[in-house]
C-alpha positions in Angstrom: 33.2 119.3 -4.7 32.7 123.1 -4.5 30.2 122.6 -1.7 32.8 120.5 0.2 35.5 123.2 -0.2 33.1 125.9 1.0 32.3 124.0 4.1 35.4 122.0 5.1 36.4 122.5 8.7 37.3 120.5 11.8 34.9 120.0 14.7 35.9 120.0 18.4 35.5 116.3 18.6 37.7 115.7 15.5 40.4 118.1 16.9 40.3 116.3 20.3 40.8 112.9 18.6 43.7 114.3 16.5 45.3 115.6 19.6 44.9 112.2 21.3 46.9 110.6 18.5 50.0 112.6 19.6 50.9 112.9 15.9 50.4 116.6 15.4 52.0 119.6 17.1 50.1 122.2 19.1 50.6 124.8 16.4 49.2 122.4 13.7 46.2 121.7 15.8 45.6 125.4 16.2 45.8 125.9 12.5 43.3 123.1 11.9 40.9 124.6 14.4 40.5 127.7 12.2 41.0 125.9 8.9 38.9 127.1 5.9 39.7 126.7 2.3 40.7 130.1 0.9 42.0 129.3 -2.5 40.9 129.6 -6.2 39.4 126.8 -8.3 39.2 126.6 -12.1 37.1 123.9 -13.7 35.3 122.7 -16.8 31.5 123.1 -16.6 29.8 120.1 -15.2 28.6 117.8 -17.9 31.4 118.6 -20.3 32.8 115.8 -22.4 36.6 115.6 -22.0 39.4 113.2 -22.9 42.3 111.4 -21.3 45.2 113.6 -19.9 43.1 116.8 -20.0 43.0 119.0 -16.9 39.4 119.4 -15.7 40.1 121.1 -12.4 42.9 123.4 -11.1 43.3 124.3 -7.5 45.4 127.4 -6.6 46.0 127.6 -2.8 48.7 127.4 -0.2 50.3 124.0 -0.3 48.9 122.9 3.1 45.4 123.8 2.0 45.7 122.2 -1.4 47.2 119.1 0.0 44.7 118.6 2.8 41.7 118.6 0.4 43.3 116.3 -2.2 41.8 112.9 -1.2 38.2 114.1 -0.9 38.4 116.0 -4.2 39.7 113.0 -6.1 37.2 110.7 -4.5 34.3 112.9 -5.5 35.5 113.5 -9.0 36.7 109.9 -9.8 33.5 108.1 -8.8 31.0 110.5 -10.4 33.0 110.8 -13.6 33.2 107.0 -13.8 29.5 106.5 -13.4 28.6 109.5 -15.7 30.9 108.0 -18.4 29.2 104.6 -18.1 25.7 106.2 -18.2 26.7 108.3 -21.3 27.8 105.1 -23.1 24.4 103.6 -22.2 22.6 106.6 -23.6 24.6 106.5 -26.8 23.8 102.8 -27.2 20.0 103.4 -26.6 19.3 107.0 -27.7 15.5 106.7 -27.7 14.8 104.3 -24.8 13.9 105.3 -21.3 16.8 104.5 -18.9 16.3 104.0 -15.2 18.9 103.8 -12.5 18.4 100.7 -10.4 21.9 100.6 -8.9 21.5 101.4 -5.2 21.7 97.9 -3.8 24.9 97.3 -5.7 26.6 100.6 -5.1 29.5 100.8 -2.6 27.7 102.5 0.2 24.8 105.0 0.6 26.8 108.1 -0.5 28.0 106.2 -3.6 24.4 105.3 -4.5 23.3 108.9 -4.2 26.2 110.3 -6.2 25.9 107.6 -8.8 22.2 108.5 -9.3 23.2 112.2 -9.7 26.0 111.5 -12.1 24.0 109.1 -14.2 21.1 111.6 -14.5 23.5 114.3 -15.8 24.8 111.9 -18.4 21.4 110.8 -19.7 19.7 108.4 -17.4 16.0 109.5 -17.1 15.0 108.4 -13.6 16.1 106.7 -10.4 14.8 104.1 -8.0 16.9 105.6 -5.3 14.2 107.7 -3.5 16.6 109.9 -1.6 18.4 110.9 -4.8 15.0 112.1 -6.1 14.4 114.1 -2.9 17.9 115.6 -2.8 18.5 116.3 -6.4 15.1 116.5 -8.1 15.7 113.4 -10.2 12.4 111.8 -11.4 11.6 108.8 -9.2 10.8 105.4 -10.9 10.3 101.9 -9.7 8.4 98.7 -10.2 7.5 95.8 -7.8 9.6 93.1 -6.2 9.6 89.4 -6.6 9.1 89.1 -2.9 5.8 91.0 -3.1 4.5 88.5 -5.5 5.8 85.5 -3.5 4.1 86.9 -0.4 0.8 86.3 -2.1 -0.8 82.9 -2.7 -1.8 83.9 -6.2 0.1 86.0 -8.6 -3.1 87.7 -9.9 -3.8 88.9 -6.3 -0.4 90.4 -6.1 -0.9 92.3 -9.3 -4.3 93.6 -8.2 -3.1 94.6 -4.7 0.0 96.4 -6.1 -2.0 98.3 -8.7 -4.6 99.4 -6.2 -1.9 100.5 -3.7 0.2 102.3 -6.4 -2.4 103.4 -9.0 -0.1 105.9 -10.7 2.3 104.5 -13.3 1.7 100.8 -12.5 4.5 98.5 -13.7 4.0 94.8 -13.0 6.8 92.3 -12.7 5.7 89.2 -14.7 8.6 86.7 -14.6 8.5 85.4 -11.1 6.9 82.2 -12.3 6.1 82.1 -16.0 6.6 85.1 -18.2 3.9 84.4 -20.8 1.4 83.3 -18.2 2.2 86.5 -16.3 1.6 88.6 -19.5 -1.8 86.9 -20.0 -2.8 87.7 -16.4 -1.9 91.3 -17.1 -4.2 91.4 -20.1 -7.0 89.9 -18.1 -6.6 92.2 -15.2 -6.2 95.3 -17.3 -9.9 95.3 -18.2 -10.9 95.0 -14.5 -8.4 97.8 -13.4 -9.6 100.1 -16.2 -13.1 99.9 -14.8 -11.6 101.0 -11.5 -9.8 104.0 -13.2 -6.4 102.4 -13.0 -4.2 102.1 -16.0 -1.3 99.6 -16.3 1.7 101.5 -17.5 4.0 98.7 -18.1 5.4 95.2 -17.4 8.9 94.3 -16.3 10.9 91.2 -17.3 14.0 90.5 -15.3 15.4 87.1 -16.4 16.2 84.8 -19.3 16.8 86.0 -22.9 15.3 89.5 -22.5 15.0 90.1 -26.2 13.3 86.8 -26.9 11.0 87.2 -23.9 10.1 90.8 -24.9 9.0 89.5 -28.4 6.7 86.9 -26.7 5.3 89.3 -24.2 4.7 92.0 -26.8 2.7 89.5 -28.9 0.5 88.5 -25.8 -0.2 92.1 -24.9 -1.0 93.2 -28.5 -3.3 90.2 -29.0 -5.1 91.2 -25.8 -5.6 94.8 -27.0 -3.0 96.2 -24.6 -0.8 97.9 -27.1 -0.3 100.9 -24.8 1.4 98.8 -22.1 5.2 99.3 -22.3 7.9 96.7 -21.7 10.6 97.3 -19.1 13.7 95.1 -19.0 16.2 94.6 -16.2 18.9 92.1 -15.1 22.6 92.7 -15.5 22.3 95.3 -18.3 25.0 97.6 -19.7 25.7 99.5 -22.9 26.7 96.3 -24.8 23.5 94.4 -23.9 21.5 97.5 -24.8 23.2 97.9 -28.1 22.6 94.2 -28.9 18.9 94.3 -28.0 18.3 97.5 -30.0 20.2 96.0 -33.0 17.9 92.9 -32.7 14.8 95.3 -32.7 13.7 93.9 -29.4 10.4 95.6 -28.4 11.7 97.0 -25.2 10.7 100.5 -24.2 12.7 101.0 -21.1 15.9 99.6 -19.6 16.6 99.4 -15.8 20.4 99.6 -15.1 21.7 98.3 -11.8 25.1 96.7 -11.0 27.0 97.4 -14.2 26.0 101.1 -14.0 26.5 101.8 -10.3 30.0 100.1 -10.1 30.9 100.5 -13.8 31.7 96.8 -13.7 34.0 96.5 -16.8 36.0 99.7 -15.9 35.6 100.1 -12.1 38.3 102.8 -11.7 39.8 105.8 -13.4 43.3 107.2 -13.2 42.1 110.5 -11.8 45.2 112.3 -10.6 45.8 115.4 -8.5 49.4 116.6 -9.1 51.4 119.7 -8.3 52.0 121.7 -11.5 53.5 124.9 -10.1 54.9 126.1 -6.7 55.7 129.7 -5.8 55.5 130.6 -9.5 57.9 127.8 -10.5 56.5 125.2 -13.0 57.2 121.7 -11.8 56.5 118.2 -13.3 56.8 114.6 -12.4 59.1 112.5 -14.5 58.4 109.0 -13.1 58.2 106.4 -15.8 54.6 106.1 -17.2 53.5 108.8 -14.8 55.0 111.9 -16.4 53.0 115.1 -16.0 52.8 118.4 -17.9 54.1 121.4 -16.0 52.5 124.7 -15.1 48.8 125.8 -15.1 47.1 124.8 -18.3 44.1 125.5 -20.4 42.1 123.3 -22.9 40.8 124.9 -26.1 38.1 123.1 -27.9 37.7 123.3 -31.7 34.7 122.4 -33.8 34.4 121.6 -37.6 32.1 123.2 -40.1 29.4 120.7 -39.2 29.5 121.6 -35.5 31.2 118.4 -34.4 34.2 118.4 -32.1 37.3 118.2 -34.1 40.2 118.7 -31.8 41.2 119.9 -28.3 44.4 121.9 -27.8 46.2 121.5 -24.5 48.1 124.7 -23.8 49.7 126.8 -21.1 47.3 128.9 -19.2 48.4 132.2 -20.7 48.6 131.1 -24.3 46.1 132.7 -26.7 44.7 130.0 -29.0 41.7 130.1 -31.2 38.9 127.9 -29.8 36.6 127.6 -26.8 38.5 127.6 -23.4 37.0 124.9 -21.2 38.5 125.8 -17.8 36.8 128.8 -16.0 37.3 130.2 -12.6 34.5 129.0 -10.3 35.8 129.8 -6.8 37.9 132.6 -5.4 38.9 133.1 -1.7 37.1 129.8 -0.9 33.7 131.0 -2.2 31.9 130.1 -5.3 31.5 132.8 -7.9 28.0 131.8 -8.8 25.4 129.2 -7.6 25.3 125.8 -9.2 23.0 125.6 -12.3 19.9 123.4 -11.9 20.7 119.7 -12.5 18.2 119.7 -15.4 20.2 122.4 -17.2 23.5 120.4 -16.6 21.8 117.3 -18.1 20.7 119.3 -21.2 24.2 120.7 -21.6 25.7 117.2 -21.3 23.3 115.9 -24.0 24.4 118.7 -26.3 28.0 117.8 -25.6 27.4 114.2 -26.5 25.5 115.2 -29.7 28.6 117.1 -30.9 30.9 114.1 -30.6 31.8 112.9 -34.1 30.6 109.3 -34.9 34.1 107.9 -34.4 34.0 109.0 -30.7 30.4 107.8 -30.1 31.2 104.2 -30.7 31.3 101.7 -27.9 34.6 100.3 -29.2 37.9 101.5 -27.7 39.1 104.7 -29.3 42.9 104.4 -29.9 43.8 108.0 -29.8 42.0 111.0 -28.3 41.7 114.1 -30.4 44.0 116.1 -28.2 47.0 118.2 -29.5 49.6 119.6 -27.1 50.8 123.0 -27.9 54.5 123.6 -28.9 54.9 126.0 -26.0 53.7 123.3 -23.5 56.2 120.9 -25.0 58.9 123.5 -24.7 58.1 124.3 -21.1 58.0 120.5 -20.3 61.5 120.1 -21.8 62.9 123.1 -19.8 61.4 121.9 -16.5 62.8 118.4 -17.1 66.2 119.8 -17.8 66.2 121.7 -14.5 64.8 118.8 -12.5 67.2 117.5 -9.9 
């Protein structure tokens, strides 16, 4: 989002099209020709856990500037927060398993796939099958083989051999195209031949049926054949609930590949991420629409921890209130320029893991949390009442 704000401008072609619509005045077109964002931005550090109704971003700019960038800002924040939240829930459900992003083919477009990979990696996913995300963001790449590769061969064993020889590093073979147990037995047979060629089979993937039951059967075949080091990967419509169930059942699955339900956050495909005017020309304002009320004025969130280091409460306060606790919003941009470069994505990922670890057990559950641990300050309540009284 900061990269967007630093670089947003209008090209000659865009200005020519806008002029052709006859919807903008000449003075407006001239302003757009030289448009650059010149405001200030305050934000919580990327990877921070936050709760409903908390401000995570504040833009201070002239109204035309702030209004023009609204849709793009909300689009970038909403989608990535959504996927990161889904990924974090998967990580909480499977704290020790390897998790891989397989969501590109189900994402809503190429940019969505890239940003989903990035957001998921921050929140705890270990690798991605979206190669461009690996190139752009430094996310570890991962992948297996396709059913079509096996079907293109007359014999399944030939497909396994050819794939392993073409991709000798980190070989993962897909064994359920025809018969899972027969596929597992073929892997055992071929592992000896490939070992002699200096190729090690890293894992097998199952993609259909009762994955927990299939994993037990496959593990037994592999272990009997002396292939105890071969890992089992599972894919096929997985989310945090299926991960939680399989781990509770002690299914011998080492890695989970998450596709559709991660990339589109299937059970909660949208967030109510809002961008609202809080203050204009020094005058606090608020929206009073039923079920869409807002708090007035610039605000700050203070985080509190208990003696054990767990998050205990957030205080939602006016910006200039002095409250004990850790302030979450920090200035990250002034005069349209970032105050510091973005931290490496790996550092953001580590920070996010620390944030999740400091959530108390009640907020690590997959069940719906009825009330967020957020307290609104008395002064913020008083300001809201004063602004509401003056509204007309």
